[in-house]
N, C-alpha and C positions, 0 to 999 in steps of 0.2 A: 179585895179578896186576897187569896194567897194559894200557895201549894198546901194542900190539905193532906191528912193521913200521914203526916211527916214523922219519921223516927229514924234513929241511927242503928247501924249494925257494925259488926267487925271492928269493935273498938273505936267507932266513930269515923272509920275510913269511908263507909258507905252511908248515905242517906237514902231512904226510900220514901216515895210520896206520890201524890196525884199530879195531874197536869196543872199548869199555872192558871188557875181560874181568875179571870178579871184583873190581871196584873198589867199595869201600864209600864212604860220604859223606866220610870223612876222607881216603881215598886220592884221591878225585876232586878235592877242594879243593886238596890238596897238588900234584897233577899240574898242574892249571890254573895255580896260582901259580908252580910251578917253571919252567914253559915260557912264562910271560908271555902266556898265551892270552887273547885278547879276544873271540873268536868261535869257535863250533863249528858247522860245517856237516855235518849228519848226513844221509847219502844213503840210509839204509836205509828199507825199508817199515815201516809201523806194526807189522806182524806180527813183523818182525825186532827192532824196538826193544823189544817186549814181552818177548822172550826174554832179551836182554842190554840192560837199560835203563841210562841214566845214573842214578847214585844221588846225590841232591842233598839237602843239609841245608837247613833252613828259614832263609831270609834270606841264603843264600850260594850260590855256584856258578852254575849256568846259569839263564838267564831266557829262556823262550820268547818269540820276537819274530818279527814279519813281517820279511822281508829288508830293507825300507826303513825300519824303525822305529828311532827313536833309543833307545839304551840307556844308562843311567847308567854312568859310568866304573868304578864299583866292581863292576859285574856283568858277566857273560860272556853275550854274545848267543848263543842257540841257534837256529839256522835249520834247521828240518826240511824238507829238500828231497828227497823220496823219489823213487827210481826202482826199481820192483820188477822185477827181471830176469824173473820168471815171466810177467809180463803185457806186458813191453816188448820181447819178441822172438817169433819164430815157433816157438820150442821149444828149450829148453835141452838137451833130450836129443839134439839133432842136432849138438852141438859135439863133433867127433871129431879135428879137426886144428887146428894153429895158425892156419891161414887161416880156419877156421870161427870161431875166437875173435875174430880181427880183424874179421871181418864182423859179429859180434855188436856189437862196439863201434861200428862204422860205423852200424849201425841205430839206436843210441841217439842219436848226434849228428845223424843225419838227422831223426829224429822229434822230438827234444826240445832244440833249441838254447836254449830258455828255461831248461831245467834246467841246462845247462852254464853259462850266464851267471850265473844266481842262485847257483850253487855258488862262483863266483869273486868275486862282488860284495863281500862283506865285506873280503876281502883287497885288492881294487881300491880300496876306500875307506880303506885305511890300517890295518886291524886285523890283528894277528897272529892267524892263523886256522888252526885244525885242521880239515882236511877228511877225512872217514872214511866207510867203509861197513862191511861186516862183516869182511872180511879186509884191506881196504885195498889191493886188487889190481886189480879190474876197474872198477867205477864210479869209485873213487878214482883208478885208473890212467889212465882216460880224461880225467878233469878235470885231473889233474896234467900229463898230456901237453899238454893245451891251454894250461895256464898256462906251461909251459916253452916251447912254441912261440911263444906271444905275447910272451915276454921274450927272443926271439931266441937261445934255447939251441940248440946244435948238435944235429943229428939223433942222432948217436951217443950223446950224453948223455941224450936223451929215452928212447931204447931201453934204455940201461943202467939208468936210474932205474926203469923198468917191470920189468925182469928182476931187479932187486935184491930183489923180494918173494920170490923163489924160496927164499932161505936161511931165511926166517921161516916158510914154509908148513908144515913138519912140526909145529912147536909150535902154530901157530895152528889147524891142522886138528884136532889132538887136543883142544885146548881148546874149540873150537867144537862138535865132536861131543859132548863131555860136556855142554855147555850145552843143545844141542838134544835129546839123549836124555832129559834131565831134564824138559824142557818139552813135548816132542812124542815120546813113547816109540815111536810107530809109524814114525818115520822110519828107514829101513833103514841099517845101519852102512855099507854100501857107498856111500852118498851122500856120504861124506866121504873116499873113497879118493883118495890122492894120484896114483893112476894115471889119474884122470879128467882129460881135457884142460881141462875147465871149471875145475878147481882147480889149474891150472898157470899159470906166467907166462913162457912162452918168448919169446925175442927176436923170433922170426919172427912172432908175433902182432902185436906193435907195429910191426914193419917193414911188414907187410901194411896195417895201419891207416893208417900215415903215408903210404904210397904212394897209397892210394886217397883219403884225405882231401885231400891236396894236389891231386889230379886233380879232385875234385868241388867243393872249396870254395876253393882257392887258399890264402891265408895264414890262420893262426889269428886274427890281429888282425882281418881282414876278417870272418871268421865270427863272432867275438864282437861286433863292432860291429853286424852285421846281427841278432844275437841279442838286442841290447838294451844292451850296455855302451857308455857314453859315451866320448868321446875322453879326458876327464879320468880316467875309471876305468881305461882301458887304460894311460894314463900311470902311474897309481898301481900297476898290476901291475909295471911296468918299474922303478919307483923303487927305489933301493937305500938 
């Protein structure tokens, strides 16, 4: 298996994708080396990480580190920056429309600007960074949108990047369902149904998010500056 739903942003400084499905230590090391990854920002909760963990060999691969810690060049910095959707919203069961999904995303950026900033800090400091959650769609989609907006990407391209997850969802949902059923057998099968709006990535959800984000916060650069990124870090995101 592999990291799915993988694509690059910001001139290749950022890679966005899913969790590492079915990767053993050798596959993990090969993946990190192939893509020249210097930092991994894992947006999943501890519960999620336990179900699909990063598999690491002794002395190689990822090294846990605080976001501001210096990491030797031969190691890959792992930043665990969790946002648990179950506790960071008023109720995932209330997501029925694309607008509901966009409002879910707005709730995250309203409540956790620090989370958004820390997600982007390794890339802003010059590291080729993989940012991922479980499917690489929602939490990763929000952080990716903020990165794109901060680098003056056109709105249509931000929406298209978010909606691009749609093609990968059938494979990812089947793979994730198998992993969860093995670890948590009591989870009902319908929890992974592609008919659920929560498991879709419609353009309208990102359109809704962008409209209201702009109204509430102005520019992404201003938002990220207020959230804690320095001017030099914002310049680092823009650098090609």
